[in-house]
N, C-alpha and C positions, 0 to 999 in steps of 0.2 A: 504494501498498499507510501502510496506517496506520499510527501510530505504536505500538497496543497489538500490531496483526500484526507488526508490525517486531523488539519488545522477547519477542514471544512465537520467533520463532525465532532470538531471540537465545539463547533460552534451551534452545532445545530443540538449538543447535549447542555449548553448554557444557555441558552433562546431557553428549555425546556425547565431547566430549571430554575429560570427569572416565571415566569407559567406558574409555578408548583408553587413555590414565593408568597404570593400574588392571589392564589388561589388557597392559601394557610392561613394569611395574613386581614385578607376583607372579611369572616367572623367576627374573630378580635376586632374590630373595627366597628361594627352590630352591636358586639356586647358593650361595650366601651356608650355607646348609643344608647343602649337601653337602664345604662348606670349612672351615667354624666345627665346627656342630656345631647338627643341627639344633632341640632347645630352647631353645638361643642365641637361630638365627637365629625363632624363636617367639615370643619376649622383645621382641625388634628390631623383631621385626614388630606384634606386641603396642601394642608403645608409640608404633611411628609409626599406625595404624590409633586410638590415641586423642588424639594431636597432630590428626588430623585431624578427626576425633566437636569435639571443645572449638573448633577451627579455622570448622568450619565452626557448629557453633551460635552462638559468637559473634556472625557474620556473616549469620545471619540474624536476628539479634534486634538487628541496628542498623539492616539496613533496613527502610527505615518500611507500614505494616498497610496503607497502601494500594494499597499493590503486590501484595498476595497473590488 
């Protein structure tokens, strides 16, 4: 198996891990909404989503363009 094939396989595995992480985190926000308030949980969720978006953009910009 060539290195590019391994890189593609690793990228698919990482995407699956992110999807599973999101699927596991969402119920915690719903539970937080039950405990606190849905408005507060929504604000916390939006803040976390913004942080994840910023980190993702920064990681994307650091990777070399040749790898895309």
